[in-house]
C-alpha positions as CSV (number, residue, x, y, z in Angstrom):
1,M,56.7,7.8,168.6
2,E,59.1,5.5,167.3
3,K,56.7,4.2,164.7
4,E,56.2,8.0,163.5
5,Q,60.2,8.4,163.3
6,N,60.3,5.0,161.2
7,Q,57.5,5.6,159.0
8,N,59.1,9.4,158.0
9,P,62.0,8.4,156.4
10,E,63.4,12.0,156.0
11,I,63.9,12.3,159.9
12,K,67.0,10.7,160.9
13,S,68.5,9.7,164.1
14,P,71.5,11.4,165.7
15,E,73.8,8.5,164.7
16,E,72.7,8.4,161.2
17,K,73.3,12.5,161.1
18,A,77.1,11.8,162.6
19,I,77.5,9.3,160.1
20,D,76.4,11.8,157.0
21,N,78.8,14.2,158.3
22,D,81.9,11.9,158.3
23,A,80.9,11.1,155.4
24,E,80.9,14.5,154.1
25,V,84.3,15.3,155.8
26,T,85.9,12.5,154.0
27,A,84.7,13.5,150.7
28,S,85.6,16.9,151.1
29,N,89.4,16.1,151.9
30,D,89.8,13.5,148.9
31,T,88.5,16.6,146.8
32,E,91.4,18.6,148.6
33,N,94.0,16.0,148.3
34,E,93.0,15.5,144.6
35,K,93.6,19.4,144.2
36,K,97.0,19.0,146.0
37,E,98.5,16.3,144.1
38,K,101.2,17.9,141.8
39,K,101.4,17.3,138.0
40,P,104.4,15.0,136.8
41,E,105.9,18.2,135.3
42,E,106.0,20.1,138.5
43,I,107.7,17.2,140.3
44,I,110.3,17.1,138.1
45,L,111.2,20.5,138.1
46,E,111.2,20.7,141.8
47,L,113.6,17.3,141.7
48,E,116.0,19.1,138.8
49,D,116.2,22.0,141.5
50,K,117.0,20.2,144.5
51,L,119.6,18.4,142.1
52,A,120.8,21.7,141.0
53,R,121.5,23.2,144.6
54,T,123.3,19.8,145.5
55,F,125.6,20.1,142.9
56,A,126.5,23.5,143.7
57,E,127.3,23.0,147.3
58,M,129.2,20.2,146.2
59,E,130.9,22.6,143.9
60,N,131.8,25.1,146.5
61,Q,132.9,22.3,149.0
62,R,135.2,21.2,146.0
63,R,136.8,24.8,146.0
64,R,137.1,25.0,149.6
65,F,138.9,22.0,149.7
66,E,141.2,22.9,146.8
67,K,142.1,26.5,148.2
68,E,143.1,24.9,151.8
69,K,145.1,22.2,150.1
70,D,146.9,24.5,148.1
71,E,147.7,26.8,151.3
72,A,148.7,24.0,153.1
73,F,151.3,23.0,150.2
74,E,152.2,26.7,149.7
75,Y,152.8,27.3,153.4
76,G,152.6,24.5,155.1
77,G,156.7,25.2,155.8
78,F,155.8,28.5,157.2
79,A,156.8,27.7,161.1
80,F,159.7,25.8,159.8
81,A,161.2,28.6,157.7
82,K,160.5,31.2,160.5
83,E,162.8,28.8,162.9
84,A,165.2,28.5,160.2
85,L,166.0,32.0,159.9
86,S,167.7,31.5,163.5
87,L,170.5,29.8,161.7
88,I,171.2,33.6,159.8
89,D,170.9,35.4,162.9
90,N,173.3,33.3,164.7
91,L,176.0,33.3,162.0
92,E,175.8,37.4,162.3
93,R,176.1,37.7,165.8
94,S,179.3,35.2,165.4
95,K,180.4,37.6,163.2
96,Q,180.2,40.3,165.3
97,I,181.5,38.7,168.1
98,L,184.8,38.0,166.2
99,K,185.1,41.4,164.5
100,S,185.1,42.7,168.2
101,D,187.8,40.4,169.6
102,G,190.7,42.6,169.9
103,S,192.9,39.4,170.1
104,L,191.9,38.7,166.6
105,K,191.9,42.0,164.9
106,D,193.3,42.1,161.7
107,S,194.8,38.6,161.7
108,E,194.4,36.2,159.0
109,A,192.6,33.6,161.4
110,L,190.1,36.0,161.7
111,K,190.1,37.3,157.9
112,K,189.5,33.6,157.1
113,T,186.9,33.0,159.1
114,L,184.8,35.4,158.0
115,E,184.8,34.5,155.1
116,H,183.9,30.9,155.6
117,L,180.8,32.4,157.6
118,D,180.2,34.5,154.6
119,I,179.9,31.6,152.4
120,I,177.6,29.7,154.7
121,N,175.6,32.8,154.9
122,K,175.2,33.0,151.1
123,D,174.4,29.3,150.7
124,L,171.8,29.6,153.1
125,I,170.2,33.0,151.4
126,S,170.3,30.7,148.2
127,I,168.4,27.5,149.8
128,F,165.9,30.2,151.3
129,Q,165.3,32.0,148.0
130,K,165.2,28.4,146.2
131,N,161.8,27.9,148.5
132,N,160.6,31.4,148.0
133,I,162.1,32.7,151.0
134,K,163.2,36.1,150.2
135,P,165.2,38.7,152.4
136,I,163.6,42.2,152.5
137,E,165.5,45.3,150.9
138,S,165.5,47.8,153.9
139,L,168.5,50.0,153.9
140,H,168.1,53.4,152.1
141,K,164.3,52.8,151.2
142,K,161.3,54.5,153.1
143,L,159.9,52.7,156.3
144,D,157.0,50.5,155.2
145,P,155.1,49.2,158.3
146,N,153.8,45.8,156.2
147,L,157.7,45.0,156.3
148,H,160.0,46.9,158.6
149,Q,159.5,47.7,162.3
150,A,161.3,50.9,163.2
151,M,163.2,50.2,166.5
152,M,165.1,53.5,166.9
153,E,165.5,57.1,165.4
154,I,169.0,58.2,164.2
155,E,169.4,62.1,163.5
156,D,170.5,62.5,159.8
157,D,170.1,65.5,157.7
158,N,171.2,64.1,154.5
159,K,168.3,61.6,154.4
160,E,164.4,62.3,154.1
161,P,162.6,61.5,157.4
162,G,161.4,58.0,157.9
163,T,164.2,56.9,155.7
164,I,166.1,53.4,156.8
165,V,169.5,53.7,157.6
166,Q,170.3,50.7,159.8
167,E,169.3,47.2,159.8
168,I,169.4,45.6,162.9
169,Q,167.9,42.3,161.9
170,K,167.3,41.3,158.5
171,G,163.6,40.6,157.4
172,F,161.9,38.0,155.2
173,T,159.0,37.0,153.0
174,I,157.8,33.5,152.0
175,K,155.8,34.0,148.5
176,N,153.4,36.8,149.3
177,R,153.4,36.6,153.2
178,L,155.4,38.2,155.5
179,L,157.8,35.7,157.6
180,R,159.0,38.3,159.8
181,P,159.9,42.1,159.6
182,S,163.0,43.9,159.2
183,L,164.2,45.5,162.5
184,V,165.5,48.7,161.8
185,G,166.6,52.5,162.6
186,V,165.0,55.2,160.9
187,S,166.4,58.8,160.3
188,K,165.0,62.0,161.6
189,K,166.0,65.9,161.1
190,K,168.9,67.1,164.1
191,K,167.2,69.6,166.1
192,S,168.6,73.2,165.1
193,N,171.0,75.0,167.7
194,D,168.7,77.5,168.3
195,K,165.9,75.0,169.1
196,K,168.2,73.5,171.4
197,N,169.4,76.5,173.4
198,E,165.4,77.4,173.9
199,E,164.8,74.0,175.4
200,N,168.0,74.4,177.5
201,K,166.6,77.8,178.5
202,E,163.2,76.5,179.6
203,K,164.6,74.0,181.6
204,L,166.9,76.5,183.4
205,E,163.8,78.3,184.1
206,E,162.0,75.3,185.6
207,K,164.6,74.6,188.1
């Protein structure tokens, strides 16, 4: 039997068949790899695309950094400015306390003290304005929720409802940002006598 296999070269042993199969697979893989090999032009285009994307990302990061730096420079003193407003508040409280002191009423000492406090107040406002910290104009303006905070309503038929007729605490802005809102009192229409009488009548009937 062995002699017949050896004499007929077309008949291959299992080992020889396995070797031939491996050789065919290797040849097939080599052909596919050759097909997959990219041309230099394609490689250059890919590299150019990657480079363009990298530069775009770097530019975006630079812009973000510049924006954050500008905001930090412009609004870095926001907390300090807000705390500094207490100086103006304390000056105003001091003026009101002095004015309400009966023993100082109409005295020369009171007049001079108030004048000095006004000068200090104006100096502080001037310093704030030089640093883009500006007071909000409130009196006789319509209530703006972005700038004002209504604390009370005051009956006044001479003003349109929602008009600011009292400023309790002055508000300020820094650049285009609200530092703190103005605390205000706004006008509302007086109730008519007829309406008041009707309400009183209803209350009496309920009792």
